C-alpha positions as CSV (number, residue, x, y, z in Angstrom):
1,M,69.8,36.7,24.2
2,K,70.9,34.5,27.2
3,F,67.7,32.4,27.5
4,K,65.7,30.5,24.9
5,S,63.0,27.9,25.0
6,I,64.2,24.3,25.6
7,T,64.7,22.1,22.6
8,G,61.5,20.2,21.8
9,T,59.3,22.9,23.4
10,K,57.5,25.7,21.7
11,D,56.1,29.1,22.7
12,L,52.5,29.5,21.7
13,L,52.3,33.1,20.4
14,P,49.3,35.3,19.9
15,G,49.4,34.9,16.1
16,E,48.6,31.2,16.5
17,S,46.9,30.8,19.9
18,Y,43.5,31.5,18.3
19,R,43.8,28.2,16.4
20,W,44.3,26.4,19.6
21,H,41.2,28.1,21.1
22,Y,39.3,27.0,18.0
23,V,40.1,23.3,18.2
24,E,39.8,23.2,22.0
25,E,36.4,24.9,22.1
26,K,35.1,22.6,19.3
27,F,36.2,19.6,21.4
28,H,34.7,20.9,24.7
29,K,31.3,21.6,22.9
30,L,31.2,18.2,21.2
31,A,32.2,16.4,24.4
32,R,29.2,18.1,26.2
33,R,27.0,17.0,23.3
34,Y,28.0,13.4,23.8
35,N,27.7,13.8,27.6
36,F,31.4,13.3,28.4
37,R,32.7,15.1,31.5
38,E,36.1,16.7,31.8
39,I,38.8,15.2,34.0
40,R,42.1,17.0,34.9
41,T,44.9,15.1,36.6
42,P,48.2,16.4,38.0
43,V,51.0,17.1,35.6
44,F,53.3,14.6,37.4
45,E,52.6,11.2,39.0
46,H,54.5,8.4,40.7
47,T,56.9,6.8,38.2
48,E,55.6,3.4,39.0
49,L,52.1,4.3,37.7
50,F,53.5,4.7,34.2
51,A,56.0,1.8,34.5
52,R,53.0,-0.5,35.2
53,G,50.5,1.3,33.2
54,I,52.5,1.7,30.0
55,G,55.0,-1.1,30.4
56,E,58.6,-1.1,31.6
57,L,59.8,-2.6,28.3
58,T,58.3,0.2,26.1
59,D,60.4,3.0,24.6
60,I,58.3,5.5,26.5
61,V,59.2,4.1,29.9
62,G,62.7,3.0,29.0
63,K,63.9,6.0,27.0
64,E,61.5,8.9,26.9
65,M,60.1,9.8,30.3
66,Y,61.1,12.9,32.3
67,T,61.7,11.3,35.7
68,F,63.1,12.9,38.8
69,E,63.3,12.5,42.6
70,D,61.7,15.0,44.8
71,R,63.2,16.1,48.2
72,S,61.6,13.2,49.9
73,G,63.2,10.7,47.6
74,N,60.0,9.8,45.7
75,S,60.5,9.0,42.0
76,L,58.1,11.2,40.0
77,T,57.5,11.5,36.3
78,L,55.9,14.2,34.1
79,K,53.0,12.4,32.5
80,P,53.9,11.0,29.1
81,E,50.3,9.9,28.5
82,M,46.9,10.3,30.1
83,T,45.2,6.9,30.3
84,A,47.1,5.5,33.2
85,A,46.5,8.8,35.2
86,V,42.7,8.7,34.4
87,V,42.4,5.1,35.5
88,R,44.4,5.9,38.7
89,A,42.0,8.8,39.4
90,Y,39.0,6.5,38.6
91,L,40.1,3.9,41.1
92,Q,41.3,6.3,43.8
93,H,38.0,8.3,43.9
94,N,35.7,5.3,43.4
95,L,34.1,6.9,40.3
96,G,32.6,3.5,39.5
97,Q,30.4,3.6,42.6
98,Q,29.1,7.0,41.7
99,Q,27.7,5.9,38.3
100,P,28.0,2.6,36.4
101,V,29.7,4.1,33.3
102,S,32.1,7.0,33.4
103,K,32.5,9.0,30.2
104,L,35.5,11.3,30.6
105,Y,37.4,13.6,28.4
106,Y,40.6,15.7,28.7
107,L,42.8,18.3,27.0
108,A,46.2,18.2,28.6
109,P,50.0,18.6,28.1
110,M,52.2,15.5,28.0
111,F,56.0,15.1,28.1
112,R,58.3,12.7,26.3
113,Q,62.0,13.1,25.7
114,E,61.9,11.9,22.1
115,R,63.6,13.3,19.0
116,P,61.6,16.4,18.0
117,Q,60.1,16.2,14.5
118,K,57.2,17.4,12.5
119,G,54.2,17.6,14.8
120,R,56.1,15.9,17.7
121,L,57.5,17.9,20.6
122,R,58.9,17.0,24.0
123,Q,56.1,19.0,25.5
124,F,53.0,18.2,23.5
125,H,49.3,18.3,24.0
126,Q,46.6,15.7,23.6
127,F,42.8,15.5,23.4
128,G,41.3,12.3,24.7
129,L,38.2,10.3,25.6
130,E,37.7,7.4,28.0
131,I,34.7,5.3,28.7
132,I,35.2,3.2,31.8
133,G,32.8,0.6,33.1
134,T,31.2,-1.2,30.2
135,P,32.6,-4.0,28.0
136,G,30.3,-3.6,25.0
137,A,31.2,-2.7,21.4
138,L,28.7,0.2,21.6
139,A,31.2,2.0,23.9
140,D,34.0,1.4,21.4
141,A,31.8,2.9,18.7
142,E,30.9,5.9,20.9
143,I,34.6,6.8,21.2
144,I,35.3,6.2,17.5
145,V,32.2,8.1,16.2
146,M,32.8,11.1,18.4
147,T,36.4,11.3,17.2
148,A,35.2,11.1,13.6
149,D,32.6,13.8,14.3
150,Y,35.3,16.0,15.8
151,Y,37.4,15.9,12.6
152,A,34.3,16.5,10.5
153,E,33.3,19.5,12.6
154,L,36.7,21.0,12.2
155,G,36.3,20.7,8.4
156,I,39.1,18.1,8.1
157,T,38.3,15.6,5.3
158,N,41.6,13.9,4.5
159,V,41.2,11.5,7.4
160,K,40.8,7.7,7.3
161,L,39.8,5.3,10.0
162,K,41.5,1.9,10.4
163,I,40.2,-0.7,12.9
164,N,41.4,-4.1,14.1
165,S,40.9,-6.6,16.9
166,V,44.0,-7.6,19.0
167,G,42.2,-10.4,20.7
168,C,42.1,-11.1,24.5
169,E,43.8,-13.2,27.2
170,K,42.2,-16.4,25.7
171,C,43.1,-16.1,22.0
172,R,46.2,-13.9,22.0
173,P,48.8,-16.3,23.5
174,G,48.2,-18.8,20.7
175,Y,48.4,-16.2,18.1
176,K,51.7,-14.9,19.6
177,E,53.3,-18.3,19.2
178,K,52.1,-18.5,15.5
179,L,53.6,-15.0,14.9
180,K,56.9,-15.9,16.5
181,E,57.1,-19.1,14.5
182,F,56.7,-16.9,11.4
183,L,59.3,-14.4,12.5
184,R,62.0,-16.7,13.9
185,P,63.6,-17.5,10.5
186,K,63.6,-13.8,9.6
187,L,64.9,-12.6,13.0
188,S,68.5,-11.7,11.9
189,D,67.1,-9.5,9.1
190,L,64.7,-7.5,11.3
191,S,65.6,-4.1,12.7
192,E,67.3,-3.8,16.0
193,D,64.1,-2.6,17.7
194,S,62.1,-5.6,16.3
195,R,64.8,-8.1,17.3
196,R,64.6,-6.7,20.9
197,R,60.8,-7.0,20.8
198,F,60.7,-10.6,19.6
199,E,60.5,-12.2,23.0
200,T,58.9,-9.4,25.0
201,N,56.4,-7.7,22.7
202,P,56.3,-9.4,19.2
203,L,53.0,-7.8,18.3
204,R,54.8,-4.4,17.9
205,I,56.9,-5.9,15.1
206,I,53.7,-6.1,13.0
207,D,53.3,-2.3,13.0
208,S,57.0,-1.4,12.7
209,K,57.6,1.7,10.6
210,D,60.9,0.3,9.3
211,E,60.6,-0.4,5.6
212,R,62.6,-3.7,5.8
213,D,60.5,-4.9,8.7
214,R,57.4,-4.1,6.7
215,E,58.6,-6.2,3.8
216,L,59.5,-9.1,6.0
217,T,56.2,-9.1,7.9
218,E,54.0,-8.5,4.8
219,K,52.6,-12.1,4.9
220,A,52.7,-12.5,8.7
221,P,49.7,-14.1,10.4
222,L,47.3,-11.5,11.8
223,Q,45.4,-11.6,15.1
224,K,42.1,-10.8,13.4
225,D,42.2,-14.2,11.7
226,H,42.8,-16.0,15.0
227,L,40.1,-14.6,17.3
228,C,38.1,-16.5,19.8
229,N,34.3,-16.5,19.5
230,E,33.9,-13.7,22.0
231,C,36.4,-11.4,20.3
232,N,35.1,-12.2,16.9
233,E,31.5,-11.4,17.9
234,H,32.7,-8.1,19.5
235,F,34.5,-7.1,16.4
236,T,31.6,-7.9,14.1
237,H,29.2,-6.0,16.4
238,L,31.5,-2.9,16.3
239,Q,31.5,-2.9,12.5
240,D,27.7,-3.2,12.4
241,I,27.4,-0.2,14.6
242,L,29.9,1.9,12.6
243,R,28.0,1.2,9.4
244,E,24.8,2.1,11.1
245,A,26.4,5.4,12.2
246,D,27.7,6.1,8.6
247,V,31.3,6.0,9.7
248,E,33.6,4.8,7.0
249,Y,36.4,2.5,8.0
250,A,38.9,-0.1,6.7
251,V,39.9,-3.3,8.6
252,D,43.7,-3.3,9.0
253,G,45.2,-6.3,10.8
254,K,48.4,-4.5,11.4
255,I,46.9,-1.9,13.7
256,V,48.1,-3.3,17.1
257,R,48.5,-2.4,20.7
258,G,51.5,-4.3,22.0
259,L,50.7,-4.3,25.8
260,D,48.9,-7.3,27.4
261,Y,46.2,-5.2,29.0
262,Y,44.8,-4.1,25.6
263,T,42.0,-6.3,24.4
264,K,39.8,-6.5,21.4
265,T,39.3,-3.2,19.6
266,A,42.3,-1.2,18.3
267,F,42.0,1.7,15.9
268,E,43.8,4.7,14.3
269,F,42.7,7.8,12.5
270,I,45.4,8.6,9.9
271,S,46.0,11.6,7.5
272,S,48.1,11.8,4.4
273,A,48.9,15.4,5.4
274,L,51.3,14.1,8.0
275,G,53.6,12.2,5.6
276,S,54.9,8.7,6.6
277,Q,54.2,9.3,10.3
278,D,50.5,9.6,9.5
279,A,48.8,8.7,12.8
280,L,46.5,11.5,13.8
281,S,45.0,9.7,16.8
282,G,44.6,6.2,18.1
283,G,42.9,4.2,20.7
284,G,41.5,0.9,21.8
285,R,40.0,-1.2,24.5
286,Y,42.1,-1.8,27.7
287,D,40.0,-4.0,29.9
288,L,42.9,-5.2,32.0
289,L,44.6,-1.9,32.9
290,A,42.7,-1.3,36.1
291,R,43.8,-4.7,37.4
292,E,47.4,-3.9,36.4
293,L,47.2,-0.8,38.5
294,G,46.0,-2.6,41.6
295,G,42.2,-2.4,41.2
296,K,39.6,-4.9,40.1
297,N,39.0,-5.7,36.4
298,V,37.1,-2.7,35.0
299,P,36.4,-2.7,31.2
300,A,37.4,0.5,29.4
301,V,38.1,2.0,26.0
302,G,39.6,5.3,24.9
303,V,41.3,7.4,22.3
304,A,44.1,10.1,22.4
305,G,45.2,12.5,19.6
306,G,47.9,15.1,19.4
307,I,46.8,18.7,19.2
308,E,50.0,19.8,17.4
309,R,49.5,17.2,14.7
310,L,45.8,18.1,14.4
311,L,46.8,21.7,13.7
312,L,49.2,20.6,11.0
313,V,46.4,18.8,9.3
314,L,44.0,21.7,9.8
315,E,46.4,24.0,7.9
316,E,46.3,21.6,4.9
317,S,42.5,21.2,4.8
318,E,40.8,23.5,2.4
319,N,37.5,23.4,4.3
320,A,39.0,24.1,7.7
321,A,40.0,27.8,7.6
322,V,40.2,29.4,11.0
323,E,39.6,33.1,11.1
324,E,41.9,35.1,13.3
325,P,39.9,37.1,15.9
326,H,39.7,40.8,15.6
327,P,37.7,43.5,17.5
328,A,34.3,44.1,16.2
329,V,34.5,47.8,17.1
330,Y,37.4,50.2,17.4
331,L,36.8,53.3,19.5
332,A,38.8,56.4,18.4
333,A,39.1,59.7,20.3
334,A,39.3,62.8,18.2
335,D,40.8,64.8,21.0
336,D,42.0,64.5,24.6
337,T,38.8,65.7,26.1
338,A,36.9,62.7,24.7
339,R,39.4,59.9,25.6
340,I,38.2,59.2,29.1
341,W,34.5,59.6,28.2
342,L,35.0,57.3,25.2
343,Y,36.7,54.7,27.5
344,G,33.5,54.5,29.5
345,I,31.6,53.7,26.3
346,T,34.2,51.0,25.5
347,Q,33.4,49.3,28.8
348,Q,29.6,49.5,28.1
349,L,30.2,47.6,24.8
350,R,32.4,45.0,26.4
351,R,29.9,44.3,29.1
352,N,27.3,43.7,26.4
353,N,29.5,41.1,24.8
354,I,30.8,43.3,21.9
355,P,34.5,42.7,21.4
356,C,36.2,46.1,21.0
357,E,39.5,47.9,21.3
358,T,40.5,51.5,22.0
359,D,43.7,53.5,21.7
360,L,46.1,53.1,24.6
361,M,49.0,55.2,23.1
362,L,47.4,58.7,22.9
363,R,47.8,58.8,19.1
364,S,46.2,61.1,16.6
365,L,42.8,60.4,15.2
366,K,44.4,59.6,11.8
367,A,46.8,57.1,13.4
368,Q,43.9,55.5,15.3
369,M,41.9,55.0,12.1
370,R,44.9,53.3,10.6
371,E,45.1,51.1,13.6
372,A,41.3,50.3,13.3
373,S,42.0,49.2,9.7
374,R,45.1,47.2,10.7
375,Q,43.1,45.3,13.3
376,N,40.3,44.6,10.8
377,A,37.6,46.2,12.9
378,A,34.1,46.0,11.4
379,Y,33.1,49.3,12.9
380,T,34.8,52.4,14.3
381,V,33.2,54.6,16.9
382,I,34.6,58.2,16.7
383,A,34.0,61.0,19.2
384,G,35.4,64.3,20.2
385,A,34.4,67.3,22.3
386,E,31.4,68.1,20.1
387,E,30.0,64.5,20.2
388,R,30.6,64.3,23.9
389,N,28.5,67.5,24.4
390,K,25.7,66.0,22.4
391,N,26.0,62.6,24.1
392,E,26.4,60.9,20.7
393,V,29.1,59.2,18.6
394,V,30.0,58.8,14.9
395,L,29.6,55.1,13.9
396,K,31.5,54.2,10.8
397,D,31.1,51.0,8.8
398,M,34.7,50.2,7.9
399,K,33.9,48.0,4.9
400,A,31.2,50.1,3.3
401,G,32.7,53.4,4.3
402,D,29.3,54.8,5.5
403,Q,29.0,56.6,8.8
404,Q,26.2,58.0,10.9
405,N,25.7,59.9,14.1
406,V,24.3,57.7,16.9
407,P,23.0,58.6,20.4
408,V,25.1,56.9,23.0
409,D,22.1,55.2,24.6
410,E,21.2,53.5,21.3
411,L,24.8,52.4,20.4
412,V,24.7,49.0,22.0
413,H,21.3,48.1,20.4
414,I,22.5,49.2,16.9
415,L,25.7,47.2,17.2
416,Q,24.0,44.1,18.4
417,K,21.7,44.2,15.4
418,Q,24.7,44.5,13.1
419,L,26.8,41.9,15.0
420,P,24.4,39.0,15.8
421,E,27.3,37.0,17.4
422,S,27.4,39.6,20.2
423,K,24.0,38.8,21.5
């Protein structure tokens, strides 16, 4: 075959798309329960938005973005993350004037030209939550608690929450100097990435995945031990709320967000099912991002998690089985005279919210019954010329093997009684 999907992308086939529907529908329903409203932004934005919003010195901006020029010479980028785009939309459309606090959620594709690996693709998908407009720890907790509830509703139990505080404009500069003093004698032994980050982004050295870096920074000073009064109070308040909400957590001083516009809360949900790259989702408070994008200071907090990685964990969770959809009813014609008549009945069932299928290949009744079994239909409706003349059908329970003759005008009512989900 001449054409295949591009490296790092993946076709979503019918045999797995139902799993995506399952996790997406759960997220939509839970977001409505928490009174979040959906936001959708364009798949590409001006490159400068991400250069300023993520940081020009990050690997995402420096190495991974899909950037191109349009015919007008504008530099555009397929969005590698959603937060900058959400804040851009918030500022552009003056959402803060419409209501004091905006609670927003999204499910969207992202694009990064990184090395494809387990659960990581070049086109991947994320769920996310953002609360914009309030500085309080209660908003941080709202984001964390809903994320925890999402995993619980999916039946995923092998998830742990780690939280930290990364300080603010007042206490972080002093901590950075202490950290650099600790790291300077070890600089030549650090990984190439960490040496590069030493001057520009030293906090990222703390959460390096390199084993040698981890050993060298094991006793490094941590921001959580060098907080100002305001940040310490915020972090204490957050923990009080999480305990009240019965959300288990562990404080981990090495959970960081390396960009200057992140403040105070940082957190990750991790899962052992993902191996060494165990982050399932992560988030934090980014009170300074709106100013970085040209607006006024607007406090905000959010989370984002990968759908592909979520599905990997879902497959490993014993309590998270997702049933493949199948027609509740299969309609089988015993002869050609009944096919069109039976198709009219098929549409009656569908219009009454009863999932059903019928033969589109003009096969024999025996072949249609085999197909009904293959598709795991709960019931089969059978009709031929005789049933058509009597305006009735044969209704067969495929599991029990029982069958009965049923008047057509009673069929919907009988099936709805047997299939409560169709009501």
